[in-house]
Backbone as XML, in Angstrom:
<?xml version="1.0"?>
<chain id="A" units="angstrom">
  <residue number="1" name="MET">
    <atom name="N" x="45.120" y="59.749" z="52.759"/>
    <atom name="CA" x="44.158" y="58.749" z="52.340"/>
    <atom name="C" x="42.764" y="59.351" z="52.265"/>
  </residue>
  <residue number="2" name="VAL">
    <atom name="N" x="42.420" y="60.142" z="53.265"/>
    <atom name="CA" x="41.104" y="60.768" z="53.287"/>
    <atom name="C" x="40.961" y="61.732" z="52.112"/>
  </residue>
  <residue number="3" name="CYS">
    <atom name="N" x="42.060" y="62.430" z="51.773"/>
    <atom name="CA" x="42.010" y="63.380" z="50.655"/>
    <atom name="C" x="41.680" y="62.682" z="49.341"/>
  </residue>
  <residue number="4" name="TYR">
    <atom name="N" x="42.211" y="61.491" z="49.125"/>
    <atom name="CA" x="41.922" y="60.760" z="47.891"/>
    <atom name="C" x="40.442" y="60.399" z="47.805"/>
  </residue>
  <residue number="5" name="VAL">
    <atom name="N" x="39.882" y="59.978" z="48.914"/>
    <atom name="CA" x="38.465" y="59.610" z="48.927"/>
    <atom name="C" x="37.604" y="60.843" z="48.682"/>
  </residue>
  <residue number="6" name="LEU">
    <atom name="N" x="37.943" y="61.939" z="49.366"/>
    <atom name="CA" x="37.175" y="63.168" z="49.182"/>
    <atom name="C" x="37.319" y="63.720" z="47.768"/>
  </residue>
  <residue number="7" name="ALA">
    <atom name="N" x="38.496" y="63.608" z="47.194"/>
    <atom name="CA" x="38.707" y="64.103" z="45.835"/>
    <atom name="C" x="37.836" y="63.343" z="44.842"/>
  </residue>
  <residue number="8" name="CYS">
    <atom name="N" x="37.750" y="62.047" z="44.991"/>
    <atom name="CA" x="36.914" y="61.250" z="44.080"/>
    <atom name="C" x="35.441" y="61.641" z="44.198"/>
  </residue>
  <residue number="9" name="VAL">
    <atom name="N" x="34.979" y="61.840" z="45.415"/>
    <atom name="CA" x="33.585" y="62.215" z="45.629"/>
    <atom name="C" x="33.317" y="63.603" z="45.054"/>
  </residue>
  <residue number="10" name="MET">
    <atom name="N" x="34.230" y="64.537" z="45.295"/>
    <atom name="CA" x="34.054" y="65.899" z="44.792"/>
    <atom name="C" x="34.109" y="65.942" z="43.271"/>
  </residue>
  <residue number="11" name="GLU">
    <atom name="N" x="35.005" y="65.156" z="42.664"/>
    <atom name="CA" x="35.068" y="65.129" z="41.204"/>
    <atom name="C" x="33.778" y="64.588" z="40.607"/>
  </residue>
  <residue number="12" name="ARG">
    <atom name="N" x="33.252" y="63.578" z="41.205"/>
    <atom name="CA" x="31.997" y="63.016" z="40.700"/>
    <atom name="C" x="30.844" y="64.006" z="40.873"/>
  </residue>
  <residue number="13" name="TRP">
    <atom name="N" x="30.834" y="64.725" z="42.000"/>
    <atom name="CA" x="29.796" y="65.718" z="42.247"/>
    <atom name="C" x="29.894" y="66.862" z="41.228"/>
  </residue>
  <residue number="14" name="LEU">
    <atom name="N" x="31.138" y="67.310" z="40.934"/>
    <atom name="CA" x="31.321" y="68.356" z="39.933"/>
    <atom name="C" x="30.917" y="67.868" z="38.538"/>
  </residue>
  <residue number="15" name="TYR">
    <atom name="N" x="31.191" y="66.604" z="38.245"/>
    <atom name="CA" x="30.780" y="66.052" z="36.958"/>
    <atom name="C" x="29.254" y="66.021" z="36.849"/>
  </residue>
  <residue number="16" name="ASP">
    <atom name="N" x="28.575" y="65.651" z="37.933"/>
    <atom name="CA" x="27.115" y="65.619" z="37.916"/>
    <atom name="C" x="26.536" y="67.015" z="37.706"/>
  </residue>
  <residue number="17" name="LEU">
    <atom name="N" x="27.196" y="68.039" z="38.241"/>
    <atom name="CA" x="26.711" y="69.408" z="38.086"/>
    <atom name="C" x="26.942" y="69.954" z="36.673"/>
  </residue>
  <residue number="18" name="THR">
    <atom name="N" x="28.101" y="69.635" z="36.095"/>
    <atom name="CA" x="28.497" y="70.265" z="34.834"/>
    <atom name="C" x="28.500" y="69.329" z="33.632"/>
  </residue>
  <residue number="19" name="ASN">
    <atom name="N" x="28.363" y="68.023" z="33.843"/>
    <atom name="CA" x="28.479" y="67.017" z="32.777"/>
    <atom name="C" x="29.825" y="67.092" z="32.057"/>
  </residue>
  <residue number="20" name="SER">
    <atom name="N" x="30.846" y="67.480" z="32.794"/>
    <atom name="CA" x="32.195" y="67.571" z="32.240"/>
    <atom name="C" x="33.201" y="67.436" z="33.391"/>
  </residue>
  <residue number="21" name="TYR">
    <atom name="N" x="34.343" y="66.851" z="33.090"/>
    <atom name="CA" x="35.405" y="66.737" z="34.094"/>
    <atom name="C" x="36.351" y="67.932" z="34.050"/>
  </residue>
  <residue number="22" name="ASP">
    <atom name="N" x="36.073" y="68.915" z="33.190"/>
    <atom name="CA" x="36.977" y="70.053" z="33.040"/>
    <atom name="C" x="37.156" y="70.821" z="34.342"/>
  </residue>
  <residue number="23" name="LEU">
    <atom name="N" x="36.078" y="71.175" z="35.011"/>
    <atom name="CA" x="36.165" y="71.947" z="36.245"/>
    <atom name="C" x="36.945" y="71.181" z="37.318"/>
  </residue>
  <residue number="24" name="ALA">
    <atom name="N" x="36.706" y="69.892" z="37.434"/>
    <atom name="CA" x="37.433" y="69.084" z="38.417"/>
    <atom name="C" x="38.923" y="69.055" z="38.085"/>
  </residue>
  <residue number="25" name="PHE">
    <atom name="N" x="39.236" y="68.963" z="36.809"/>
    <atom name="CA" x="40.635" y="68.954" z="36.385"/>
    <atom name="C" x="41.301" y="70.280" z="36.704"/>
  </residue>
  <residue number="26" name="TYR">
    <atom name="N" x="40.639" y="71.384" z="36.385"/>
    <atom name="CA" x="41.214" y="72.704" z="36.647"/>
    <atom name="C" x="41.379" y="72.952" z="38.141"/>
  </residue>
  <residue number="27" name="LEU">
    <atom name="N" x="40.387" y="72.593" z="38.927"/>
    <atom name="CA" x="40.488" y="72.793" z="40.365"/>
    <atom name="C" x="41.616" y="71.967" z="40.981"/>
  </residue>
  <residue number="28" name="SER">
    <atom name="N" x="41.777" y="70.741" z="40.536"/>
    <atom name="CA" x="42.864" y="69.925" z="41.086"/>
    <atom name="C" x="44.222" y="70.515" z="40.713"/>
  </residue>
  <residue number="29" name="GLY">
    <atom name="N" x="44.342" y="71.058" z="39.503"/>
    <atom name="CA" x="45.589" y="71.716" z="39.109"/>
    <atom name="C" x="45.865" y="72.956" z="39.935"/>
  </residue>
  <residue number="30" name="ILE">
    <atom name="N" x="44.821" y="73.726" z="40.220"/>
    <atom name="CA" x="44.980" y="74.930" z="41.044"/>
    <atom name="C" x="45.424" y="74.553" z="42.453"/>
  </residue>
  <residue number="31" name="PHE">
    <atom name="N" x="44.826" y="73.504" z="43.021"/>
    <atom name="CA" x="45.209" y="73.094" z="44.379"/>
    <atom name="C" x="46.640" y="72.574" z="44.428"/>
  </residue>
  <residue number="32" name="ILE">
    <atom name="N" x="47.073" y="71.877" z="43.399"/>
    <atom name="CA" x="48.459" y="71.403" z="43.364"/>
    <atom name="C" x="49.412" y="72.585" z="43.264"/>
  </residue>
  <residue number="33" name="ALA">
    <atom name="N" x="49.080" y="73.576" z="42.430"/>
    <atom name="CA" x="49.929" y="74.763" z="42.305"/>
    <atom name="C" x="49.977" y="75.543" z="43.616"/>
  </residue>
  <residue number="34" name="MET">
    <atom name="N" x="48.847" y="75.656" z="44.290"/>
    <atom name="CA" x="48.822" y="76.364" z="45.574"/>
    <atom name="C" x="49.666" y="75.651" z="46.620"/>
  </residue>
  <residue number="35" name="SER">
    <atom name="N" x="49.646" y="74.334" z="46.632"/>
    <atom name="CA" x="50.464" y="73.606" z="47.602"/>
    <atom name="C" x="51.950" y="73.789" z="47.298"/>
  </residue>
  <residue number="36" name="GLY">
    <atom name="N" x="52.310" y="73.883" z="46.014"/>
    <atom name="CA" x="53.699" y="74.160" z="45.664"/>
    <atom name="C" x="54.127" y="75.550" z="46.093"/>
  </residue>
  <residue number="37" name="LEU">
    <atom name="N" x="53.231" y="76.529" z="45.962"/>
    <atom name="CA" x="53.548" y="77.895" z="46.382"/>
    <atom name="C" x="53.694" y="77.995" z="47.892"/>
  </residue>
  <residue number="38" name="LEU">
    <atom name="N" x="52.993" y="77.168" z="48.625"/>
    <atom name="CA" x="53.123" y="77.180" z="50.086"/>
    <atom name="C" x="54.535" y="76.799" z="50.528"/>
  </residue>
  <residue number="39" name="LEU">
    <atom name="N" x="55.222" y="76.035" z="49.711"/>
    <atom name="CA" x="56.589" y="75.645" z="50.058"/>
    <atom name="C" x="57.549" y="76.818" z="49.994"/>
  </residue>
  <residue number="40" name="LEU">
    <atom name="N" x="57.174" y="77.883" z="49.285"/>
    <atom name="CA" x="58.047" y="79.039" z="49.147"/>
    <atom name="C" x="57.933" y="80.018" z="50.301"/>
  </residue>
  <residue number="41" name="ILE">
    <atom name="N" x="56.938" y="79.849" z="51.161"/>
    <atom name="CA" x="56.742" y="80.751" z="52.280"/>
    <atom name="C" x="57.719" y="80.385" z="53.390"/>
  </residue>
  <residue number="42" name="PRO">
    <atom name="N" x="58.549" y="81.357" z="53.830"/>
    <atom name="CA" x="59.484" y="81.042" z="54.923"/>
    <atom name="C" x="58.718" y="80.815" z="56.220"/>
  </residue>
  <residue number="43" name="THR">
    <atom name="N" x="59.245" y="79.932" z="57.041"/>
    <atom name="CA" x="58.566" y="79.588" z="58.283"/>
    <atom name="C" x="58.843" y="80.585" z="59.387"/>
  </residue>
  <residue number="44" name="GLY">
    <atom name="N" x="59.975" y="81.285" z="59.323"/>
    <atom name="CA" x="60.306" y="82.233" z="60.375"/>
    <atom name="C" x="60.712" y="81.555" z="61.659"/>
  </residue>
  <residue number="45" name="GLY">
    <atom name="N" x="61.131" y="80.313" z="61.562"/>
    <atom name="CA" x="61.542" y="79.576" z="62.749"/>
    <atom name="C" x="62.883" y="80.035" z="63.267"/>
  </residue>
  <residue number="46" name="GLU">
    <atom name="N" x="63.331" y="79.380" z="64.309"/>
    <atom name="CA" x="64.579" y="79.751" z="64.967"/>
    <atom name="C" x="65.784" y="79.549" z="64.059"/>
  </residue>
  <residue number="47" name="GLU">
    <atom name="N" x="65.757" y="78.521" z="63.227"/>
    <atom name="CA" x="66.904" y="78.241" z="62.368"/>
    <atom name="C" x="67.099" y="79.298" z="61.299"/>
  </residue>
  <residue number="48" name="ALA">
    <atom name="N" x="66.056" y="80.007" z="60.920"/>
    <atom name="CA" x="66.176" y="81.025" z="59.887"/>
    <atom name="C" x="67.023" y="82.199" z="60.368"/>
  </residue>
  <residue number="49" name="SER">
    <atom name="N" x="67.086" y="82.442" z="61.657"/>
    <atom name="CA" x="67.824" y="83.591" z="62.173"/>
    <atom name="C" x="69.208" y="83.220" z="62.702"/>
  </residue>
  <residue number="50" name="ARG">
    <atom name="N" x="69.557" y="81.955" z="62.712"/>
    <atom name="CA" x="70.870" y="81.541" z="63.220"/>
    <atom name="C" x="71.956" y="81.807" z="62.183"/>
  </residue>
  <residue number="51" name="PRO">
    <atom name="N" x="73.134" y="82.211" z="62.648"/>
    <atom name="CA" x="74.253" y="82.343" z="61.702"/>
    <atom name="C" x="74.771" y="80.965" z="61.304"/>
  </residue>
  <residue number="52" name="ALA">
    <atom name="N" x="75.384" y="80.910" z="60.154"/>
    <atom name="CA" x="75.925" y="79.645" z="59.671"/>
    <atom name="C" x="77.106" y="79.224" z="60.544"/>
  </residue>
  <residue number="53" name="VAL">
    <atom name="N" x="77.220" y="77.946" z="60.829"/>
    <atom name="CA" x="78.288" y="77.414" z="61.666"/>
    <atom name="C" x="79.108" y="76.450" z="60.836"/>
  </residue>
  <residue number="54" name="ASN">
    <atom name="N" x="80.414" y="76.596" z="60.901"/>
    <atom name="CA" x="81.295" y="75.643" z="60.261"/>
    <atom name="C" x="81.467" y="74.487" z="61.239"/>
  </residue>
  <residue number="55" name="HIS">
    <atom name="N" x="80.786" y="73.378" z="60.989"/>
    <atom name="CA" x="80.769" y="72.257" z="61.928"/>
    <atom name="C" x="82.141" y="71.612" z="62.072"/>
  </residue>
  <residue number="56" name="HIS">
    <atom name="N" x="82.955" y="71.645" z="61.029"/>
    <atom name="CA" x="84.285" y="71.048" z="61.119"/>
    <atom name="C" x="85.130" y="71.811" z="62.133"/>
  </residue>
  <residue number="57" name="GLN">
    <atom name="N" x="85.076" y="73.132" z="62.084"/>
    <atom name="CA" x="85.843" y="73.921" z="63.044"/>
    <atom name="C" x="85.295" y="73.744" z="64.449"/>
  </residue>
  <residue number="58" name="ALA">
    <atom name="N" x="83.992" y="73.643" z="64.584"/>
    <atom name="CA" x="83.405" y="73.492" z="65.909"/>
    <atom name="C" x="83.795" y="72.155" z="66.536"/>
  </residue>
  <residue number="59" name="GLU">
    <atom name="N" x="83.852" y="71.082" z="65.737"/>
    <atom name="CA" x="84.193" y="69.758" z="66.260"/>
    <atom name="C" x="85.677" y="69.637" z="66.575"/>
  </residue>
  <residue number="60" name="CYS">
    <atom name="N" x="86.519" y="70.175" z="65.709"/>
    <atom name="CA" x="87.961" y="70.006" z="65.863"/>
    <atom name="C" x="88.587" y="71.069" z="66.748"/>
  </residue>
  <residue number="61" name="GLY">
    <atom name="N" x="87.858" y="72.091" z="67.046"/>
    <atom name="CA" x="88.445" y="73.168" z="67.826"/>
    <atom name="C" x="89.413" y="73.984" z="66.998"/>
  </residue>
  <residue number="62" name="ASN">
    <atom name="N" x="89.335" y="73.871" z="65.691"/>
    <atom name="CA" x="90.222" y="74.578" z="64.790"/>
    <atom name="C" x="89.593" y="75.925" z="64.443"/>
  </residue>
  <residue number="63" name="ASN">
    <atom name="N" x="89.981" y="76.939" z="65.151"/>
    <atom name="CA" x="89.448" y="78.275" z="64.904"/>
    <atom name="C" x="90.612" y="79.152" z="64.491"/>
  </residue>
  <residue number="64" name="SER">
    <atom name="N" x="90.699" y="79.474" z="63.218"/>
    <atom name="CA" x="91.836" y="80.222" z="62.709"/>
    <atom name="C" x="91.755" y="81.700" z="63.071"/>
  </residue>
  <residue number="65" name="ASN">
    <atom name="N" x="90.643" y="82.162" z="63.614"/>
    <atom name="CA" x="90.515" y="83.558" z="63.984"/>
    <atom name="C" x="91.202" y="83.874" z="65.309"/>
  </residue>
  <residue number="66" name="LYS">
    <atom name="N" x="91.512" y="82.856" z="66.087"/>
    <atom name="CA" x="92.150" y="83.063" z="67.384"/>
    <atom name="C" x="93.640" y="83.335" z="67.186"/>
  </residue>
  <residue number="67" name="GLU">
    <atom name="N" x="94.164" y="84.173" z="68.058"/>
    <atom name="CA" x="95.606" y="84.357" z="68.082"/>
    <atom name="C" x="96.202" y="83.277" z="68.977"/>
  </residue>
  <residue number="68" name="PRO">
    <atom name="N" x="97.415" y="82.842" z="68.668"/>
    <atom name="CA" x="98.027" y="81.804" z="69.518"/>
    <atom name="C" x="98.316" y="82.377" z="70.906"/>
  </residue>
  <residue number="69" name="PRO">
    <atom name="N" x="98.328" y="81.491" z="71.915"/>
    <atom name="CA" x="98.645" y="81.973" z="73.267"/>
    <atom name="C" x="100.036" y="82.599" z="73.300"/>
  </residue>
  <residue number="70" name="SER">
    <atom name="N" x="100.205" y="83.566" z="74.152"/>
    <atom name="CA" x="101.488" y="84.238" z="74.237"/>
    <atom name="C" x="102.570" y="83.254" z="74.707"/>
  </residue>
  <residue number="71" name="GLY">
    <atom name="N" x="103.762" y="83.422" z="74.157"/>
    <atom name="CA" x="104.860" y="82.548" z="74.534"/>
    <atom name="C" x="105.054" y="81.405" z="73.574"/>
  </residue>
  <residue number="72" name="GLN">
    <atom name="N" x="104.117" y="81.134" z="72.685"/>
    <atom name="CA" x="104.295" y="80.056" z="71.719"/>
    <atom name="C" x="104.793" y="80.632" z="70.404"/>
  </residue>
  <residue number="73" name="LEU">
    <atom name="N" x="105.620" y="79.838" z="69.747"/>
    <atom name="CA" x="106.145" y="80.255" z="68.445"/>
    <atom name="C" x="105.130" y="79.953" z="67.362"/>
  </residue>
  <residue number="74" name="THR">
    <atom name="N" x="105.081" y="80.812" z="66.384"/>
    <atom name="CA" x="104.186" y="80.579" z="65.250"/>
    <atom name="C" x="105.002" y="80.457" z="63.989"/>
  </residue>
  <residue number="75" name="ALA">
    <atom name="N" x="104.476" y="79.718" z="63.024"/>
    <atom name="CA" x="105.151" y="79.539" z="61.755"/>
    <atom name="C" x="104.997" y="80.825" z="60.954"/>
  </residue>
  <residue number="76" name="ALA">
    <atom name="N" x="106.104" y="81.277" z="60.343"/>
    <atom name="CA" x="106.038" y="82.516" z="59.584"/>
    <atom name="C" x="105.827" y="82.278" z="58.138"/>
  </residue>
</chain>
């Protein structure tokens, strides 16, 4: 909300300086593009370094990498 109020004041101030809205338009476009580019920067948080987990296997206990306990028959 504060940004909208400040943007209006700054645009009017730039118009008073230049008698044109061109500079205000270009600056607002640059700021929007910069905010979009900020989304591309990785955060480096803890989740970025975690290995992927198959949640279905974790919930069901279905881990196909395990060998069956000794003494049990397996399907061939």
